[in-house]
MARLODO-544771 format. One line per 5 residues: their letters; for each residue x, y, z of C-alpha. Coordinates in steps of 0.02 Angstrom, whole numbers, plus 32768, in hexadecimal, padded with zeros to 4 digits. Each point is the difference from the previous one (the first is absolute). Example, Ala and Ser with C-alpha at 12.3 -4.5 7.8 and 13.67 -1.06 7.14 Angstrom:
% MARLODO-544771
as) 8267,7F1F,8186 ~ 8045,80AC,7FDF;
***
This chain:
% MARLODO-544771
miarv) 91E8,6739,2DAE ~ 802C,7FEB,7F39 ~ 809F,7FE7,7FAD ~ 801B,8051,7F52 ~ 8078,7F97,7F9D;
itdla) 8068,7FF3,7F64 ~ 8024,7F5C,7FB3 ~ 80A0,7FC9,7FAB ~ 7F9F,801E,7F4D ~ 8026,80A1,7FBC;
ldrif) 7F48,8028,7FF2 ~ 7FFA,80B3,8054 ~ 7F79,7FC3,8068 ~ 7FDE,8007,80C0 ~ 7F99,7F71,8047;
dygip) 7FAD,7FFD,80A8 ~ 800D,7F75,8077 ~ 7FB7,7FDA,80A9 ~ 808A,7FEF,8089 ~ 7FEF,7F5F,8075;
eeleq) 7FED,8021,80AA ~ 80A0,7FA7,8031 ~ 8061,8076,7F93 ~ 7FB5,80A4,802C ~ 8090,8032,8067;
eirsg) 8080,7FC2,7F7D ~ 7FCB,8043,7F5D ~ 8030,80BA,7FD6 ~ 801F,8065,7F6A ~ 809F,7FB2,7FA7;
srvtv) 7FD4,7F48,8038 ~ 8025,7F78,7F8F ~ 7F5F,7F8B,7FF3 ~ 7FBF,7F70,7FAF ~ 7F57,8016,7FBF;
pfghg) 7F78,7F97,7FA1 ~ 7FF9,803E,7F4B ~ 7F97,7FB5,7F7A ~ 8010,7F4C,8014 ~ 80AB,7FF9,8056;
tregf) 805F,8064,8067 ~ 8077,809E,7FE7 ~ 8085,805F,8066 ~ 7FF4,80B4,801C ~ 8010,809C,806E;
vlela) 7F8B,8055,806F ~ 7FFC,80BC,7FBA ~ 7F90,8044,808D ~ 7F77,7FD5,807B ~ 7F4C,803C,8002;
atspf) 7F70,7FFC,8071 ~ 7F7C,7FCF,7F72 ~ 8008,7FC8,7F51 ~ 7F6B,8015,7F7C ~ 8000,7F46,7FD7;
dklkq) 7F8F,7F99,8072 ~ 8054,7F58,7FFC ~ 80C0,8003,8018 ~ 8076,7F6A,7FFB ~ 8077,7FF1,8096;
ilrls) 80B0,800C,7FFF ~ 804C,7F58,8012 ~ 80A6,802D,8056 ~ 8092,806E,8013 ~ 808B,7FCE,7F8A;
gdahi) 809D,8008,805C ~ 8052,8079,8060 ~ 8011,808C,7F77 ~ 7FA1,8092,800C ~ 8014,80B1,7FB1;
peklv) 8002,808D,807D ~ 7F6F,806F,7FEE ~ 805A,809F,7FCD ~ 8054,7F97,7F72 ~ 7F51,7FD1,7FC2;
dlgkw) 7FC5,80AA,7FFF ~ 809B,801C,7F97 ~ 7FCC,7F76,7F7E ~ 7F4C,804B,7FF4 ~ 8058,80A8,7FD1;
maeyy) 8073,7FB2,7F7F ~ 7F6D,7FA0,7FB0 ~ 7F9B,80AA,7FE5 ~ 8094,8066,7FD6 ~ 8064,7F8C,7F8C;
ccsre) 7F67,7FB5,7FAA ~ 801B,7F52,802C ~ 7F8F,7F78,8051 ~ 8005,7FEF,80BD ~ 8038,7F56,7FFF;
qairs) 809C,803A,7F99 ~ 8020,808E,8079 ~ 7FF4,7F99,80A7 ~ 805F,7F6B,7FAB ~ 808C,808F,7FEB;
llpga) 800A,8013,80C5 ~ 8045,7F4F,8019 ~ 809D,7FA0,7FC6 ~ 7FCE,7F5F,7F92 ~ 8049,7F8D,808C;
vrsgk) 7F7E,8049,8081 ~ 7F70,8019,7F8A ~ 801B,7F49,7FAE ~ 7FCA,7FAD,80A6 ~ 8079,7F7C,7FCD;
vkpkl) 8090,802C,806D ~ 7FFF,7FDC,80B5 ~ 806E,8033,8098 ~ 809C,7F8B,8011 ~ 7FED,7F9B,80A3;
rkyct) 8092,7FB4,8066 ~ 8008,7F90,8092 ~ 8060,8025,8091 ~ 8043,7F8A,808A ~ 8018,8019,80BD;
igdek) 8018,7F93,8090 ~ 7F52,7FCD,8039 ~ 7FEB,7FB7,80AF ~ 80A8,8027,804B ~ 7FF1,7F81,8093;
avqdf) 7FCA,7F75,7F7D ~ 809D,8027,7FA1 ~ 8070,7FFB,8096 ~ 7FB8,7F5C,802E ~ 8016,7FC4,7F4F;
leana) 80B7,8025,7FF8 ~ 8027,7FB7,80A5 ~ 7F9B,7F5B,7FDB ~ 8056,7FE9,7F5A ~ 80B0,8049,8000;
gkksf) 8076,7F7C,7FAF ~ 7F7A,7FA3,7FA0 ~ 801F,8000,7F4D ~ 7F5D,7FE6,7FC4 ~ 7FD2,80B3,8048;
agrie) 8095,8055,7FCF ~ 7FA7,8067,7F7A ~ 7F7A,8033,806A ~ 8078,8034,808D ~ 8065,8068,7F7D;
ilqtl) 7F65,805F,7FCD ~ 7FD4,8028,80AA ~ 80B3,8039,802D ~ 8003,806B,7F6A ~ 7F5C,8050,8031;
ldage) 803E,801F,80B2 ~ 809C,8050,7FC2 ~ 7FC7,805C,7F6A ~ 7F4D,802C,8045 ~ 7F74,8008,7F7C;
tamdd) 802C,7FC2,7F4F ~ 7FA3,7FE6,7F59 ~ 7FC7,7F5A,7FF0 ~ 8041,7FF7,7F3E ~ 80BC,802F,804B;
lvhff) 7FFF,7F7D,808C ~ 7FDB,7F81,7F6C ~ 8058,803F,7F76 ~ 8095,806E,8048 ~ 801B,7F94,8096;
nfsas) 7FD7,7F64,7FA9 ~ 7F89,7FB9,8082 ~ 7F96,7F74,7FDB ~ 7F41,8047,7FDB ~ 7FC1,7F60,8054;
slatl) 8054,801E,809D ~ 7FC2,80AF,8005 ~ 7F58,7FD0,7FDC ~ 7FFC,7F80,809A ~ 8037,808A,8077;
ikhgl) 7F7C,807B,7FC9 ~ 7F7F,7F71,8018 ~ 8035,7FE1,80B7 ~ 8006,80BA,801E ~ 80C5,800D,8013;
vavee) 8008,8077,7F74 ~ 7F7C,8085,7FE7 ~ 7FCF,804B,7F47 ~ 7FD1,80AA,7FE0 ~ 7FCF,802F,7F46;
revrr) 8021,80C1,7FD6 ~ 7FEA,806D,7F64 ~ 80B0,8030,7FC0 ~ 8048,8076,7F70 ~ 8040,7FB4,7F70;
nhahg) 80AD,801F,7FCB ~ 7FEE,80C0,7FEB ~ 80BE,8011,800E ~ 8032,7F9E,7F68 ~ 8076,8050,7FA1;
rrsvl) 8007,809B,8064 ~ 80AF,8044,801D ~ 8026,8037,80B1 ~ 7FF8,80B2,8022 ~ 805C,8063,8090;
pgapl) 7F8C,8067,8067 ~ 7FF9,80B7,7FE0 ~ 7FDB,80A0,8063 ~ 7FB6,80B0,7FC5 ~ 8070,807B,7FBD;
tptpe) 8006,80B5,8029 ~ 7F89,8057,7F90 ~ 8039,808A,7F96 ~ 7FA3,80A9,8019 ~ 7F91,7FDB,7F75;
qknal) 7FD4,7F52,8038 ~ 7FDB,8048,80B3 ~ 7F8A,8071,7FB1 ~ 7FA2,7F6C,7FA8 ~ 8000,7FA9,80A9;
dtvdg) 7FC2,8090,8066 ~ 7F6E,8015,7F7D ~ 7FE0,7F46,8024 ~ 8002,801F,80B7 ~ 7F84,808D,7FEE;
mlags) 7F87,7F91,7FA0 ~ 800C,7F6E,8068 ~ 7FD7,8077,809C ~ 7F7D,8060,7FAC ~ 804F,80AD,8003;
verkp) 8012,8001,7F3E ~ 7F7E,7FD0,7F91 ~ 8008,7F4D,7FCE ~ 8003,7FDD,7F38 ~ 806F,7F9E,7F89;
illrg) 80B0,8030,800C ~ 8065,800F,7F55 ~ 80B1,7FE7,802B ~ 8061,8041,7F6C ~ 80B4,7FE3,800F;
vtnsg) 8093,8003,7F8B ~ 805A,7F4F,7FE3 ~ 8073,7FDD,8097 ~ 7FAC,8085,8078 ~ 7FC9,7F7D,8080;
ktevy) 7F49,7FDA,7FDD ~ 8011,7F49,8045 ~ 8048,8049,80AB ~ 7F69,8067,8006 ~ 7F94,7F6B,7FE2;
lqtia) 8050,7FA1,8080 ~ 7FF7,8090,8085 ~ 7F4E,8018,7FDE ~ 7FD3,7F4C,8010 ~ 8058,7FF5,80AC;
kvlar) 7F9A,8095,8038 ~ 7F62,7F9E,7FCE ~ 8031,7F62,8055 ~ 801F,8062,80A2 ~ 7F45,802A,7FF7;
gksai) 7FD7,7F57,7FF2 ~ 7FC1,8006,7F42 ~ 8044,7F92,7F6D ~ 804B,8037,7F58 ~ 8002,7FCB,7F42;
vlvpe) 8086,8032,7F96 ~ 7FE3,7FE9,7F44 ~ 809C,7FEA,7F85 ~ 7FEA,7FFB,7F43 ~ 8043,7F53,7FEF;
isltp) 8044,7FAD,809C ~ 808F,7F99,7FA4 ~ 8040,80A8,7FAB ~ 801E,8056,80AD ~ 805B,7F7E,8074;
qtvsr) 806E,808A,8045 ~ 7F66,804B,8037 ~ 7FB6,7F73,8049 ~ 80A7,7FCF,8068 ~ 7FF3,80AC,804C;
frarf) 7F4F,7FDA,803B ~ 803F,7F5A,8042 ~ 8091,8048,8059 ~ 7F96,8088,8051 ~ 7F6A,7F9C,8033;
gegls) 8030,7F44,8002 ~ 7F7C,7F7D,801C ~ 7F6D,807B,800D ~ 8014,8014,7F3F ~ 7F98,7FA2,7F83;
ilhsg) 8048,7FF8,7F64 ~ 7F85,7FCD,7F65 ~ 804C,7FCE,7F5B ~ 7FF0,7F95,7F78 ~ 8088,7F8E,803F;
lsdge) 7F95,7FB1,8087 ~ 7F9C,7F63,7FF7 ~ 7F46,7FF1,8017 ~ 8023,7FBB,80B4 ~ 807E,808F,8020;
rfdew) 7F70,8087,7FC0 ~ 7F7D,7FA9,805C ~ 8071,800F,809E ~ 802E,80B5,7FEF ~ 7F49,8037,7FD7;
frilr) 7FC0,7FAE,80A3 ~ 80A1,8041,8067 ~ 7FD1,80B4,7FD3 ~ 7F3A,7FDE,8018 ~ 8026,7FC9,80B8;
geaki) 8079,8093,8012 ~ 80A3,7FA2,8013 ~ 8046,805E,7F7A ~ 7FF5,80C9,8015 ~ 8054,802E,7F58;
vvgar) 7FDE,7FCA,7F4F ~ 8069,801A,7F63 ~ 7FC9,7FC3,7F5F ~ 7FD5,8030,7F54 ~ 7F4D,802E,7FC4;
salfa) 7F8F,7F79,8055 ~ 8053,8025,80A5 ~ 7F93,809E,8015 ~ 7F75,7F8A,8031 ~ 805B,7FA2,8087;
pcrdl) 7F8F,7FEF,809A ~ 8060,8065,8081 ~ 7FB5,8032,8099 ~ 7FF6,80B2,803C ~ 804A,8032,7F60;
glivv) 8063,80AA,801F ~ 8060,801E,7F60 ~ 800C,7FD0,7F43 ~ 80A4,8034,7FA4 ~ 8001,7FF2,7F46;
deehe) 80B3,800B,7FCE ~ 8026,8043,7F41 ~ 7F35,8034,7FFC ~ 801F,8025,7F42 ~ 8027,7F4F,7FD0;
ssykq) 7F83,7FBC,7F7C ~ 8011,7F54,8052 ~ 7F87,8032,8092 ~ 7F7C,7FF9,7F7C ~ 7F9D,7F54,7FEF;
seapr) 7FF4,7FC8,7F53 ~ 7F67,7F8B,8027 ~ 7F69,801C,804D ~ 7FED,804E,806A ~ 8070,8077,7FAB;
ysard) 8036,806D,80A1 ~ 808B,807F,801F ~ 804C,7FC3,80A7 ~ 8040,80AE,8022 ~ 7F4B,8050,7FE3;
vavvr) 7FAD,7F67,805E ~ 8088,801A,8091 ~ 7FC2,80B0,801A ~ 7F4C,7FC3,800E ~ 8031,7F77,807E;
gkmee) 8060,8084,8066 ~ 7F58,8067,800F ~ 7F95,7F6C,802A ~ 807A,7FC9,8084 ~ 8040,80AA,8039;
alvml) 80AF,7FCE,7FD5 ~ 8085,806A,7FBE ~ 803E,7FF4,7F4D ~ 809A,8031,7FC9 ~ 802A,7FF6,7F44;
gsatp) 80BF,800F,7FCE ~ 8065,802E,7F6B ~ 807E,8062,7FAD ~ 7F8D,801E,7F6D ~ 7F50,7FFC,802A;
sgesi) 7F74,7FE9,7F88 ~ 7F9F,8098,7FBB ~ 7F66,7FC4,8067 ~ 8063,7FFD,80AE ~ 8051,80AF,7FD2;
ynart) 7F5A,803D,7FD0 ~ 7FB4,7FC3,80A1 ~ 8081,8053,8061 ~ 7FE9,80A9,7FA7 ~ 7F48,7FF8,8021;
gkyhl) 801A,7FD7,80B8 ~ 7FBC,7F4F,7FFB ~ 80B7,7FC2,802A ~ 807F,804B,8075 ~ 8097,8018,7FA3;
ielks) 80B0,7FEC,8064 ~ 809B,8006,7F90 ~ 80B2,7FB7,801D ~ 806B,8067,7F86 ~ 80A1,7FD2,803B;
qaknq) 8061,7F57,8006 ~ 8002,7FB4,80A4 ~ 80CE,7FFA,8011 ~ 8016,80B1,7FAC ~ 8042,7FB6,7F6B;
epplv) 800A,805E,7F51 ~ 7F75,7FD2,7F80 ~ 8050,7F9A,7F69 ~ 8044,8066,7F71 ~ 7F81,7FE7,7F79;
riidq) 803D,8015,7F45 ~ 7F8A,7FEC,7F5E ~ 8062,7FB0,7F6F ~ 7FAD,8028,7F59 ~ 8007,7F68,7F9C;
raygp) 7FEE,8063,7F5E ~ 80A9,8054,8017 ~ 8064,7F63,7FE1 ~ 7FBD,7FD7,7F51 ~ 8010,7F49,7FBF;
pepgr) 806D,7F8F,8071 ~ 80AC,7FD1,7FCD ~ 8005,7F46,7FB7 ~ 7FF5,7F87,8087 ~ 7FCB,8079,807E;
stffs) 7F5D,8005,806C ~ 7F69,805B,7FBC ~ 7FBF,8025,80BA ~ 80A0,8021,8062 ~ 8035,80BA,7FDB;
pplia) 80BA,8023,800C ~ 7FDF,806F,80A1 ~ 7FA9,7F66,8059 ~ 808B,7F80,7FC1 ~ 808A,8083,8042;
avker) 7F93,800E,80A7 ~ 7FED,7F41,8014 ~ 80B4,7FDB,7FE6 ~ 803B,8085,807B ~ 7F93,7FBA,808C;
lerhe) 803E,7F47,7FD4 ~ 80C1,8047,8014 ~ 7FC7,8057,80AF ~ 7FB3,7F54,802B ~ 7F4F,804D,8015;
qvilf) 7F5D,7FB8,7FCB ~ 7F8A,8033,7F72 ~ 7F46,7FEA,7FD2 ~ 7FCA,8002,7F4C ~ 7F41,801B,7FF6;
lnrrg) 7F96,7FD2,7F66 ~ 7F44,7FE1,8028 ~ 7FF2,7F86,7F7B ~ 8024,7F47,8010 ~ 802F,7F79,7F71;
yarvm) 8082,8019,7F7C ~ 7FAB,805C,7F73 ~ 7F54,804C,7FFB ~ 7FC4,7FBD,7F53 ~ 8044,7F8E,7F6A;
lcdqc) 7FFD,804D,7F53 ~ 8027,7FC5,7F4E ~ 8045,807C,7F97 ~ 7FDD,7FAC,7F65 ~ 7F45,7FDE,800C;
gfear) 7FD5,8070,8094 ~ 7FC2,7F70,806A ~ 7FF5,8030,80BB ~ 7FEC,7F65,8088 ~ 7F57,8031,8058;
cpdcs) 7F99,7F9B,8087 ~ 7F6D,7FB2,7F9E ~ 7F97,801A,809E ~ 802F,80B1,802C ~ 8021,8098,7F95;
vsyty) 80B3,8019,803A ~ 80B5,7FCA,7FC0 ~ 8053,7F5F,8046 ~ 809C,8031,806E ~ 8099,7F96,7FE0;
sklrq) 8069,7FAC,8088 ~ 80AF,7FCC,7FB6 ~ 8026,7F9D,808F ~ 7F61,7F8A,7FEE ~ 7FFD,8018,7F3A;
tlech) 7F47,801D,801F ~ 7F74,808B,7FCC ~ 7F9B,8028,8096 ~ 7F59,806F,800D ~ 8008,805B,80A3;
fcggt) 7F3D,8017,800B ~ 7FC1,7F4A,7FE2 ~ 80A1,7FA6,8033 ~ 8007,7FAC,7F52 ~ 80B2,7FB6,7FC8;
iaape) 8039,7FB8,7F5C ~ 80B0,7FD3,7FBE ~ 805B,8092,7FB1 ~ 800A,7FDC,7F49 ~ 80AC,7FF4,7FAF;
icpqc) 7FB5,803A,7F5F ~ 7F76,8074,7FC7 ~ 7F59,7F9A,801D ~ 7FB6,8062,7F66 ~ 8089,8001,7F83;
gdpki) 808C,7F9E,803F ~ 8080,8085,8001 ~ 8094,7FD3,808B ~ 801F,80BA,8014 ~ 7F7B,801C,8083;
rfsgv) 8023,8081,8081 ~ 7FD5,8023,80A9 ~ 7FE2,80B5,8024 ~ 7FE5,806B,80AC ~ 8058,7FD4,8099;
gtekv) 7FDA,7FA8,80AC ~ 806A,7FD0,809C ~ 8038,7F6B,7FB9 ~ 805A,8053,7F6B ~ 8046,808F,8077;
eaaah) 804E,7F6D,806B ~ 8048,7FA9,7F60 ~ 8045,80AE,7FC6 ~ 8040,8026,80B3 ~ 8060,7F5C,7FFD;
avfgp) 8054,8034,7F5A ~ 802A,80B5,8030 ~ 802A,7FF3,80B9 ~ 8074,7F63,7FF1 ~ 801E,7FAE,8098;
ariar) 7F81,805A,8068 ~ 7F83,7F95,806D ~ 7F5F,8010,7FB1 ~ 7F53,7FD2,803E ~ 7F59,8018,7FC2;
mdsdt) 7F5C,801C,8067 ~ 7F52,7FF9,7F98 ~ 7F70,7F8C,800B ~ 8053,7F96,7F80 ~ 8098,7FD0,807F;
mrsae) 7FA3,8023,80A9 ~ 7F90,7F66,8011 ~ 7FE7,8005,80AC ~ 801D,806D,809C ~ 8099,7F8D,802F;
dyedt) 8047,8038,7F4A ~ 7FF0,80AD,8029 ~ 8049,7FFD,80B2 ~ 8094,7F9A,7FC1 ~ 8030,8079,7F78;
lgkfk) 7FE7,8091,8076 ~ 8065,7FAF,8086 ~ 809A,7FEC,7F7B ~ 7FE8,80BA,7FCC ~ 8006,802F,80C5;
rgdid) 80AA,7F97,8013 ~ 8049,8045,7F6C ~ 8003,7F6D,7F91 ~ 7FA4,8050,7F7C ~ 803C,80A5,7FA2;
iligt) 7F77,8029,7F92 ~ 7F55,7FD0,8021 ~ 7F8D,801E,7F6D ~ 7F42,8005,8011 ~ 7F4C,8032,7FF3;
qmiak) 7F94,805F,8073 ~ 8012,7F81,808C ~ 80B1,8049,8026 ~ 7FC1,80B3,800D ~ 7FAA,7FFE,80AD;
glhfp) 8033,7FCF,80B7 ~ 80AC,7FE3,7FDD ~ 808F,8047,8063 ~ 80B8,7FD8,7FC5 ~ 8079,8072,803D;
dvtlv) 8082,7FC7,7F79 ~ 7F97,8035,7F6A ~ 8042,80A1,7FB6 ~ 7FBF,7FFF,7F59 ~ 7F4B,7FED,7FC3;
giina) 7FF0,7FF4,7F3D ~ 7F5D,8007,7FAA ~ 8000,7FAE,7F5C ~ 7F6A,804E,7FB0 ~ 7F9B,807B,8060;
dasla) 7F82,801A,7F6E ~ 7FB2,7F54,8002 ~ 7F74,801B,806A ~ 7FD8,80AD,7FCA ~ 7FAA,7FB3,7F62;
mpdfr) 7F7F,7FA3,805C ~ 7F56,802E,7FC6 ~ 7FC4,8035,80B7 ~ 7FF0,80B1,8056 ~ 806D,7FC1,808D;
aeert) 808D,7FC9,7F92 ~ 8064,80A2,802D ~ 7FD9,7FF3,80B1 ~ 804E,7F42,800B ~ 8091,8034,7F9B;
fqllt) 802F,8083,8078 ~ 7FDD,7F86,8098 ~ 806A,7F78,7FBA ~ 808C,8071,7FD3 ~ 7FF8,8057,80A4;
qvagr) 7FFA,7F56,8063 ~ 8090,7FB1,7F96 ~ 8075,809E,800A ~ 7FE6,7FEA,80B9 ~ 8064,7F5F,800D;
agrgs) 80A6,805F,7FDE ~ 806E,8053,807F ~ 7FB9,7FAF,809B ~ 80A3,7FEA,8051 ~ 8097,8079,8027;
vrgev) 801F,8025,7F48 ~ 7F97,806F,7F98 ~ 7F99,7FA2,7F7D ~ 7FE2,8026,7F47 ~ 7F71,7FDE,7F97;
liqts) 8012,7FFC,7F3B ~ 7F4F,801A,7FAC ~ 800C,7FC6,7F4A ~ 7F74,8054,7F94 ~ 7FCE,8029,7F44;
kpene) 7F95,8090,8047 ~ 8072,8066,8079 ~ 7F86,808F,7FF3 ~ 7F6B,7F9E,804B ~ 7FBF,8056,8094;
tilca) 7FF1,7F5B,805E ~ 80B7,7FD4,7FE7 ~ 803C,80AA,8030 ~ 7FA4,7FFD,809E ~ 8035,7F53,8029;
aeqdf) 80AC,802D,7FEC ~ 7FEE,8096,8068 ~ 7FA1,7F9E,8089 ~ 7F88,8088,7FF5 ~ 7F5A,7FAF,803B;
egfve) 7FA8,80A3,8019 ~ 8029,803C,7F4B ~ 7FCD,7F68,7FC1 ~ 7F50,7FFA,805B ~ 7FE0,80A9,7FC8;
ydmea) 801C,7FD1,7F51 ~ 7FA6,7F5C,8007 ~ 7F69,8048,8062 ~ 7FF0,808C,7F8B ~ 7FE3,7F86,7F5F;
revmk) 7F8A,7F8B,806E ~ 7F9B,809B,8038 ~ 7FDB,8039,7F48 ~ 7FCA,7F4C,7FD2 ~ 7FA0,7FEA,80A7;
yppfs) 805A,7F60,800F ~ 8029,7FBD,80BF ~ 800D,8038,807F ~ 7F92,8096,7FB4 ~ 7F78,7F6E,7FE7;
hlilv) 7FE2,7F5A,8029 ~ 8018,7F79,7F67 ~ 7FA5,7F64,7FE0 ~ 8021,7F8F,7F70 ~ 7F7F,7F82,7FCE;
hfrge) 8053,7F71,7F97 ~ 7FB7,7F9C,7F84 ~ 804C,7F5E,7FBA ~ 7FD0,7F63,7FA3 ~ 8031,7F90,7F6D;
ddtev) 7F8E,8059,7F74 ~ 803E,80A6,7FD1 ~ 7F53,803A,7FC6 ~ 7F9C,7FC4,808B ~ 8078,804B,8089;
rvfas) 7FF5,80AE,7F9A ~ 7F3B,7FFA,7FF5 ~ 7FEC,7FD7,80BA ~ 807E,8087,8030 ~ 7F9D,807C,7F9E;
gftdd) 7F68,7FD8,8047 ~ 8037,7FFA,80AE ~ 8050,80B1,7FF0 ~ 7F68,8046,7FB6 ~ 7F9A,7FC8,8093;
lqrva) 8080,803C,806F ~ 7FFC,80A6,7FA9 ~ 7F42,801A,8031 ~ 8027,7FDE,80C0 ~ 8098,8073,8018;
gegvr) 7FDD,809E,804D ~ 8048,80AD,7FEA ~ 80BA,800B,8016 ~ 8018,7F45,7FBB ~ 806A,7FF9,7F5A;
iqgpf) 7FF8,7F53,7FA4 ~ 806F,7FCF,7F72 ~ 7FF2,7F68,7F97 ~ 7FF5,7F6C,7FEC ~ 80A6,7FF7,7F9B;
papid) 807C,7F6F,7FF3 ~ 8071,7FEF,8085 ~ 80B9,802A,7FF3 ~ 801F,7F4D,7FEF ~ 7F69,7FD1,7F9A;
rikgk) 8016,7F43,800F ~ 803D,7F89,8090 ~ 7FFA,7F55,8014 ~ 7F94,7FF5,7F61 ~ 7F81,8078,8045;
yrfmt) 7FD8,80AB,7FB7 ~ 7FFB,808D,8076 ~ 7FA0,809D,8005 ~ 7FF7,807F,8086 ~ 7F96,8096,8035;
mifge) 804B,8092,8061 ~ 7F99,8055,808A ~ 803F,80A7,8058 ~ 7FA6,805F,8085 ~ 8012,8043,80AF;
klgvv) 7F65,7FB4,8043 ~ 7FD7,7F53,7FBA ~ 7FA2,7FB5,8074 ~ 7F60,7FE5,7F9B ~ 8067,7FC2,7F76;
rrylr) 805A,7F7F,806E ~ 7F5D,7FBA,8035 ~ 7FAF,7FEE,7F53 ~ 80AB,7FAA,7FC6 ~ 7FFB,7F8B,8096;
hmvlh) 7F48,7FD1,7FDB ~ 8022,7FE4,7F45 ~ 80A1,7F9E,800F ~ 7FC1,7F8F,8094 ~ 7F46,7FF1,7FCB;
ggrpd) 7FE7,804D,7F4B ~ 7FFE,7F92,7F5C ~ 8085,7FEA,7F86 ~ 8027,7F84,7F66 ~ 804D,7F4E,8042;
gvevy) 80A8,8030,7FAA ~ 8015,80AE,804E ~ 805B,802A,80AD ~ 7FED,80A2,8055 ~ 805B,804A,8093;
vdvda) 8015,80A5,8052 ~ 80A9,8050,8042 ~ 7FD1,8082,807F ~ 8096,807E,8010 ~ 8062,7FA7,7F82;
qall) 80BB,8019,7FFE ~ 8023,7FC6,7F4D ~ 7FA4,8009,7F54 ~ 8055,7F6F,7FB9;
***
C-alpha cells in the first residue's frame, strides 16, 4: 500500500511513500506522519492511499505524528478548496486544523490521581502506627483518601498541604495507587454561569420552518440548503436551537457559524443554556491548550455541537448532520489570506459531501443567496413577523440639508430632530443607540493655508486622527505618528481636522446631552472580548444611557430598553467603489434599525442623510427588503455582476510601480487567450486603494458563469508560473470586495 503525502512546505506537490508493515492498520487518509525528506525529515499529512506508484523505489513513512488526524471527508473538502480557490494543497489542508493542533507542540494535559492501594495493607499500617508522631503525615494522607476517595496528587500536596516525600513513600510501598489521566484545561475560564433554558413554543412561521426541517431529515422533502430569511427579532435563533435538537435526536452533530463570536455573546449564552456541556465554543480567547483540548473533544465525539466563527466550519465532527450559518451575508465569512474561501459557500459544499442539512440565516440575505433561492438551488423559508407580535420600529428619514449651517457652538452632525428625540428618551429613562460606521475622531487632517493633507507615506490613504491619543493612524497598515500641533509643511497653527468618527460623536454627545451616561464601542475602545462583554453588561443593567458605536453594535444584540436608534450618516458606505456598496448599506441600516423597540415600547429609528431620495435609503427606512432586492438585482443583471456571473479578482502587487504594471498586463494578455466564450476580462488597472504598505497594487477582473478552465489556468500560473522577484500575484475567487 502506498501513501500519498503532502509536507509542511507549500510546494503544491504530493509525494509517494511506502507504508511500513507495522503501520498498515493505522495509516489512513488524513493521518499526520513524519517522513524522510531530502537530508532530513518533515511533517506531513496523508492525502490518500493507493495500491501502486509510478516510482520504483519509495522511502518509508517513519512514524505517525501524535493522535491528530483529519477525518477523510474533511481531507476531500480540503482538496476541493485547493482546486476551487486556486491555492496550494498544503495551504488548504493546513486551514483545516487550528495552529495548536497543527504545530504538534501542544500536548494533552495529564494529571495524576491517587486512591487507596492495597486496602488490607493500609488497615494494617494504620493499626500498627496509630499514635506514632513520625507516621502522622502518612496516616493523615491515608485517612484523607479513605474519606474523600480519589484525589488529584497536586491537590494532596498543595491544597491539603501534605508532604510530597510522605506521599512518595506510600506510593512506593503500594499503599497509595496512582493513575495518570488526560484532563481538559480550564475551558470554563472567564465563563459566566448560565441558567438552563427550555424550548419556546414556536410561532406559526417558526413551526412551518421546523416542519420543513422534519421533512428534509425524514426524506419526504427534497434536501437542499435552506435560506431562512427572517426579519430582525423574528426568532431565527429559536429555529436554529430546535433544529439542532432534532439533529441530535438522530445521533448527529451540528456546527453553528456566527460572524464574530465576541460580537454575539447573547446568542452564545442561549446555546449554552439549551445544550450545556454538550457544546464546544471556539473563540479567539482560548489558549492554545484549550483550543487543542476542544478540537480533540470534538474529534472524539464528546462535543456534539460546535459554535464559532469562520474556521469552526472545519471542526472534526462525527456524523455531521447540520451546519448553520447565521448572518450568512456577513463579509467576515470570507477569508482574506490563502485559501481565500467563503465559509458560507464551503459550508454548502461540506453539507453536500457529508449529507448534512445546511441552514443559512439572515434578515437581509446576500444577493447570491436570494438568487440561489429564486433559481431553486436553495429552499426559501421566511419569518415575516416578529416573534412576540411587536410592532416594527417607526423609521424616519432626516434630510440634513434642510437645516442649513448649524448655530454657533452646535453639533454639525446631530440634527435638531435627533437631539430632541434623544433628550425625550433620556427624560423617560429609556436607552439610545447612536450608530456611525467610522471610528476615530476625524477622517483627515488639513491645512487651509497651504493645502497640506496628512497621508500615510506607505498607503494611498489619509491618516485618521485620534484626539484621545493625539495620534494620526493609518487603518490599512497600522502606522501611527504623533499628531502635529502646527502644519508640518508651512507651520500654520490653524490646521483643522475634517470628517467625523465615533470618537468625535462621543465628545459631541457629552456636550449636547449633559449628564447622560455615555459609552463608545468600536475597535479603538474594545480591545478584548472582556471589554465588549463588560460594556454590554453595563448597558443591559441600565448603567449606560447612550451607546455609540460602529457595526459591532449592529448585530445580535437584544436590549428591551433601547427605544431609539440614531444613524448619524447613512450615506457613508454608499460612496465605496464597489458594486456591493448599496447592498451592504441596506444590510447595515436594516440590522442596526432592528436594535430598536425589542421591548414593550415601540422603537423609533432616525436615519440622517444628505441623500433622502436614494433608493437604498428609502428601502431601508421602509424595511422593504423585496423592493431593495428588485432595485439592486436589476442593476447587477444589466452589468452581469454577481450573482448573474461569478467574479474572480487577480491581484498584483510590488514595490516597483512599472514592474508590477508591465507584469500584470502580460499576465492578463495570456489570460485573454485561454478564456472561452462567455468570459469577460477587465484590466489590469490600479486598485481602488492603489498602494498599501509600500506596495503598488493592480487588479484584473474576470466575469463569467462557467470559469472552471480559467480557474485551472490561474491556479497553475500563480503556483507554478514564473514572475519577477519583486512581484506578488494572488487570486480571489468569488471576491466579496474590490478594495
